[in-house]
C-alpha positions in Angstrom: -39.4 -96.5 30.8 -43.2 -96.5 30.4 -45.6 -99.4 31.0 -45.5 -99.9 27.1 -41.8 -100.3 26.6 -39.8 -103.4 27.3 -36.1 -104.4 27.4 -36.7 -106.9 24.6 -35.9 -104.5 21.7 -39.5 -104.8 20.7 -42.4 -102.4 21.3 -45.1 -104.0 23.3 -48.6 -102.8 23.5 -51.0 -104.4 26.1 -54.5 -103.6 24.7 -56.0 -102.8 21.3 -59.7 -102.5 20.5 -61.6 -102.7 17.2 -65.1 -101.4 16.9 -67.4 -103.4 14.6 -64.8 -105.9 13.4 -67.6 -108.3 12.7 -70.8 -107.2 11.2 -74.2 -108.2 12.7 -74.7 -110.8 9.9 -71.2 -112.3 10.6 -72.0 -112.5 14.4 -75.4 -114.2 13.4 -73.4 -116.9 11.4 -71.1 -117.5 14.3 -74.0 -117.9 16.8 -75.7 -120.1 14.4 -72.5 -122.3 14.1 -72.6 -122.7 17.9 -76.1 -123.5 18.1 -75.9 -126.2 15.5 -72.9 -127.7 17.1 -72.7 -130.0 20.2 -71.4 -127.8 23.0 -69.7 -128.8 26.1 -69.7 -127.5 29.7 -66.9 -124.9 30.0 -64.4 -126.0 32.8 -60.8 -125.5 34.0 -58.5 -128.3 34.8 -56.0 -128.0 37.6 -53.0 -130.2 37.4 -51.6 -131.5 40.7 -48.9 -134.1 41.5 -50.1 -137.1 43.5 -48.2 -138.8 46.4 -46.9 -141.4 43.7 -45.4 -138.6 41.6 -48.1 -138.9 39.0 -49.6 -135.8 37.4 -53.4 -135.8 37.7 -56.0 -133.3 36.3 -59.0 -132.3 38.3 -61.8 -130.2 37.0 -62.3 -126.9 39.1 -65.9 -126.3 38.6 -65.9 -123.2 40.9 -63.8 -121.3 38.5 -65.7 -121.3 35.3 -69.0 -122.3 34.0 -71.0 -121.9 30.6 -71.0 -123.8 27.4 -68.3 -123.7 24.7 -67.7 -125.0 21.0 -64.3 -125.2 19.4 -63.5 -125.1 15.8 -60.4 -125.6 14.0 -58.8 -123.6 11.0 -59.8 -126.3 8.5 -63.5 -125.4 9.3 -64.6 -123.8 5.9 -67.8 -122.3 7.4 -65.8 -120.4 10.0 -62.8 -119.6 7.6 -63.8 -115.9 7.5 -63.6 -115.5 11.1 -60.0 -117.0 11.2 -59.0 -114.7 8.3 -60.5 -111.5 9.8 -59.0 -112.1 13.3 -55.6 -112.9 12.0 -55.4 -109.7 9.9 -56.9 -107.6 12.8 -54.0 -109.0 15.0 -51.6 -107.6 12.4 -53.3 -104.2 12.4 -53.1 -104.2 16.1 -49.4 -104.0 15.7 -48.3 -105.5 19.0 -44.8 -106.1 17.6 -44.9 -110.1 17.7 -44.4 -112.5 15.0 -47.6 -114.7 15.5 -48.5 -118.0 14.1 -51.7 -118.5 12.0 -54.7 -119.4 14.3 -55.2 -123.1 15.0 -58.6 -122.8 16.6 -61.4 -120.7 17.9 -63.7 -120.9 20.9 -67.3 -119.8 21.0 -68.8 -119.4 24.5 -72.4 -119.1 25.6 -73.5 -117.8 28.9 -77.0 -118.4 29.6 -78.9 -117.8 32.7 -81.5 -120.2 31.8 -79.0 -123.1 30.9 -75.7 -123.6 32.7 -75.4 -120.0 33.8 -71.9 -118.4 33.3 -69.0 -116.8 34.8 -65.1 -117.2 34.6 -63.2 -116.1 37.7 -60.0 -114.1 37.5 -57.3 -115.8 35.4 -54.5 -115.4 32.7 -54.8 -117.0 29.5 -51.1 -117.9 29.2 -50.1 -121.3 30.0 -46.4 -121.1 30.8 -45.4 -124.7 29.9 -47.3 -124.6 26.6 -45.3 -124.4 23.3 -46.0 -122.7 21.2 -47.1 -120.3 23.8 -50.2 -118.1 23.9 -48.9 -114.5 23.3 -52.0 -112.5 22.4 -55.7 -113.1 23.3 -58.8 -111.7 21.7 -62.4 -111.6 22.6 -65.3 -110.6 20.3 -68.6 -109.6 21.5 -71.4 -111.6 19.5 -74.4 -110.4 21.5 -76.2 -107.1 21.9 -75.5 -105.7 25.3 -79.2 -105.4 25.6 -79.6 -109.2 25.5 -78.2 -109.7 29.0 -77.1 -108.1 32.1 -74.0 -109.1 34.1 -71.5 -111.2 32.2 -69.0 -108.3 31.8 -65.5 -108.9 30.6 -63.3 -107.0 33.4 -59.7 -106.4 33.7 -57.7 -105.6 36.8 -58.0 -101.8 37.6 -54.2 -101.4 37.5 -54.1 -102.8 33.9 -55.2 -99.5 32.7 -57.6 -101.3 30.1 -59.8 -99.5 27.8 -63.2 -98.6 28.9 -65.8 -101.4 28.4 -67.7 -99.0 26.1 -64.9 -99.5 23.6 -65.5 -103.4 23.3 -68.9 -104.1 24.4 -71.1 -103.4 21.3 -71.9 -106.3 19.0 -69.0 -107.2 16.7 -66.4 -105.3 18.8 -63.1 -107.0 19.5 -60.6 -106.3 22.2 -56.9 -107.7 21.8 -54.7 -107.9 25.0 -51.6 -109.7 26.0 -52.3 -113.2 27.3 -50.7 -112.3 30.6 -53.4 -109.8 31.5 -55.5 -111.0 34.5 -59.2 -110.8 33.6 -62.5 -112.3 34.4 -66.2 -112.5 33.2 -68.6 -111.6 35.8 -71.6 -114.0 36.5 -74.6 -113.5 34.1 -77.7 -112.1 35.8 -80.4 -112.2 33.0 -80.4 -113.3 29.4 -77.5 -114.9 27.4 -74.5 -113.9 26.0 -72.2 -115.2 23.2 -68.6 -114.5 22.7 -65.7 -115.6 20.3 -62.2 -116.1 21.8 -59.0 -116.5 20.0 -55.4 -117.2 21.3 -52.6 -116.3 19.1 -49.5 -118.3 19.6 -45.9 -117.6 19.1 -42.2 -118.4 20.2 -41.7 -118.2 23.8 -40.9 -114.8 25.0 -41.8 -114.7 28.8 -38.7 -115.4 31.0 -37.4 -114.5 34.5 -36.4 -111.0 33.5 -39.9 -110.0 32.1 -42.2 -108.0 34.2 -44.9 -110.3 32.8 -43.3 -113.3 34.2 -46.2 -115.2 36.0 
């Protein structure tokens, strides 16, 4: 059985890249939306159980930094991005029945602002229903606009080469269980667009993707 075959009776891919999914003009439009919106500091919340059995959330500032803006599917200005990403996920042919996108996240990593990085993580949230099944990251900046800030997958994941998804408008789709990180930005600024496609829970104790 190869790494791309599973016992679920469905063919599962792990990565798919699309060159120039978004045009330069469309990237400009998304960046403009970010710059006109009120952004928030990117963070990760760790949930822990206290001594009195209460679940509390604490911001883990050492895991992620940058600025983000969310937009939901009702946003008419960004409707083109929702449509293009959803149809591209079908072209990717990962074999899942995916729900329509509910929201998108635009991120900005700027060495002159909050800086930016995102340490190794997985996008899947086990207790979330519907569950994140497929992730997508779109490059909105020219690779000449910054240094550092690379989207990197674990070596054993056999991910595509960065050259396949690092040009402006390129997209990479990957299963939400794939460990990945964004290395610290060194110069300039980088914008990216992230989408999480949700679907029925398929991860279980028998799956090699169980985390």
